[in-house]
C-alpha positions, -999 to 999 in steps of 0.1 A, spaced: -26 346 -319 -27 314 -298 -13 311 -263 12 283 -259 19 262 -228 54 276 -226 39 311 -221 20 298 -191 51 281 -177 72 313 -181 45 334 -165 41 310 -135 79 311 -129 79 349 -129 48 350 -107 64 326 -82 97 345 -81 84 380 -86 119 386 -101 128 382 -138 164 372 -131 156 345 -107 127 332 -129 151 331 -159 177 311 -139 150 287 -128 139 282 -164 174 278 -177 172 308 -200 185 344 -201 164 373 -189 157 392 -222 140 364 -240 119 357 -209 108 394 -207 99 392 -244 78 360 -239 59 377 -210 51 407 -232 39 384 -260 16 367 -235 1 400 -223 -4 410 -259 -23 378 -266 -44 380 -234 -50 417 -240 -44 428 -204 -14 437 -182 -6 407 -160 25 421 -142 35 455 -129 72 460 -134 95 487 -121 132 488 -117 128 477 -81 99 453 -80 76 430 -100 40 425 -88 9 407 -100 -19 428 -112 -54 417 -102 -61 402 -136 -26 386 -133 -35 370 -100 -67 355 -115 -49 344 -146 -22 327 -125 -47 304 -108 -61 293 -142 -27 289 -157 -17 265 -129 -49 245 -134 -43 243 -172 -8 230 -167 -18 206 -140 -46 191 -162 -22 190 -192 4 171 -171 -24 148 -159 -36 141 -194 0 133 -205 5 110 -175 -28 93 -182 -20 87 -218 15 73 -210 1 50 -183 -26 38 -207 2 30 -232 21 11 -206 -11 -8 -197 -15 7 -162 -50 23 -165 -83 18 -183 -109 -10 -182 -103 -47 -188 -131 -72 -193 -121 -107 -181 -142 -139 -183 -137 -169 -161 -155 -202 -154 -174 -208 -122 -147 -232 -110 -118 -208 -117 -119 -191 -84 -116 -225 -67 -81 -231 -80 -65 -207 -55 -39 -196 -81 -62 -173 -101 -76 -153 -72 -40 -147 -59 -29 -136 -94 -59 -112 -98 -52 -98 -63 -16 -92 -73 -28 -75 -106 -51 -52 -87 -24 -43 -62 1 -34 -90 -25 -16 -111 -51 -1 -87 -64 23 -113 -75 -4 -138 -112 -11 -137 -113 -49 -138 -147 -62 -149 -149 -100 -141 -177 -120 -158 -186 -156 -150 -193 -178 -180 -183 -212 -193 -154 -217 -216 -174 -219 -248 -193 -187 -240 -160 -170 -233 -146 -180 -267 -177 -165 -284 -174 -133 -262 -138 -129 -271 -145 -132 -308 -173 -107 -305 -150 -83 -285 -174 -85 -255 -144 -98 -235 -107 -89 -238 -94 -118 -217 -107 -153 -211 -96 -178 -185 -107 -211 -199 -101 -248 -196 -81 -264 -224 -101 -261 -257 -92 -261 -293 -94 -224 -300 -105 -207 -332 -77 -192 -354 -86 -157 -342 -76 -164 -306 -42 -169 -290 -37 -185 -256 -10 -193 -230 -12 -222 -205 -13 -210 -170 -12 -243 -151 -25 -278 -150 -54 -288 -128 -52 -326 -122 -84 -347 -125 -95 -368 -95 -120 -395 -90 -150 -385 -68 -165 -414 -48 -186 -420 -17 -162 -424 12 -174 -459 19 -169 -470 -18 -153 -505 -19 -126 -493 -44 -111 -471 -16 -104 -501 6 -82 -516 -22 -59 -485 -26 -22 -489 -19 -1 -466 3 0 -439 -25 -38 -437 -25 -41 -434 -62 -69 -450 -82 -66 -466 -117 -92 -452 -141 -102 -488 -151 -113 -495 -115 -144 -473 -123 -153 -493 -154 -185 -509 -138 -196 -477 -121 -224 -454 -131 -210 -419 -138 -223 -384 -129 -207 -360 -154 -208 -325 -165 -233 -319 -193 -214 -313 -226 -235 -282 -231 -221 -268 -198 -190 -259 -219 -164 -268 -194 -146 -293 -217 -145 -318 -188 -172 -340 -203 -153 -350 -234 -121 -352 -215 -135 -378 -191 -151 -398 -219 -117 -400 -237 -99 -408 -204 -122 -438 -198 -120 -450 -234 -82 -450 -231 -86 -471 -200 -106 -497 -220 -143 -488 -213 -170 -464 -222 -185 -448 -190 -221 -454 -183 -236 -420 -177 -264 -421 -151 -268 -384 -146 -255 -351 -160 -253 -317 -143 -241 -282 -151 -224 -274 -118 -196 -291 -100 -213 -287 -66 -243 -305 -80 -222 -334 -93 -205 -338 -59 -239 -337 -42 -252 -364 -65 -221 -386 -58 -229 -382 -21 -265 -392 -27 -252 -425 -43 -261 -419 -79 -226 -428 -91 -190 -417 -93 -174 -388 -111 -141 -374 -123 -136 -337 -117 -107 -312 -115 -88 -314 -82 -98 -277 -76 -133 -291 -68 -119 -305 -36 -129 -271 -21 -165 -284 -23 -168 -301 11 -198 -325 13 -199 -352 40 -194 -388 27 -174 -378 -4 -137 -386 -11 -115 -372 -38 -89 -396 -50 -60 -389 -74 -58 -410 -106 -27 -428 -118 -33 -419 -155 -9 -392 -166 -36 -379 -190 -59 -372 -161 -50 -335 -163 -70 -304 -172 -53 -273 -184 -62 -237 -176 -54 -212 -203 -55 -174 -206 -69 -165 -241 -72 -133 -260 -77 -121 -296 -47 -123 -319 -54 -88 -332 -57 -73 -297 -35 -42 -294 -46 -28 -260 -14 -27 -239 -35 -35 -208 -43 -70 -222 -6 -78 -226 1 -64 -192 -26 -86 -176 -13 -117 -194 22 -109 -183 13 -103 -146 -11 -132 -145 15 -156 -159 42 -143 -136 21 -146 -105 14 -183 -110 36 -213 -99 58 -227 -125 46 -260 -139 65 -285 -160 59 -285 -198 
């Protein structure tokens, strides 16, 4: 015959009180059924756990040893139940999150991740740096559960939610003639760069900025003359400082401080890059939904 958890709870109550009446009251039951349950337990264990007389109840030596194990079994059972419930609520487990190299520069994402870790300290958050295209592949292959990507046309198997907009700015040497012609709002028209050589992200870098800049320039009436491509934003800013050309980058890159370089807002409303959180449409892990909810709620509201 199997021992049930209720037998252990009944025995612990009697062992704590050393009185069947008080133990029964504590358990919210009458004394005779409690005495019957303890006898069943002793029969199933095969040893006497309690010495009972009309005046006293005492633990036997086997009963004392059994009590320690019974407490441990119930504690581990309660822990297992709590762990399962917290996993169902998305409060524990492991979450694999991808982000681009420039993502931490935005300021919003690190603050959101910090808030997530503070609210869910038991979640093992595995952060992996990779460009947006690689993140999409990793999501489809289930190597990532969450991707923080720049605006891309996503495959049907993925869903996404926009987190915020990251404006695009012109990057020029600080002594560039175009800066002297700016009005009091210090915004530059994209067409003012029509005759300039450009330093751009390589399309293979997967950031999505390359095609965005090309489209932005074409809408302004010209095709940019690409003098140099690079895979890192810091390299691009360095090349602008070296006089190889101008560039257009997300405003988050202003954190890259290089002497002789200025970042100037653009007047074009389309000069805007979007940051999205992406996940698989068939993803069922509660932790993913919890992360998306907390990440979205931690960010500043942006207009649609």
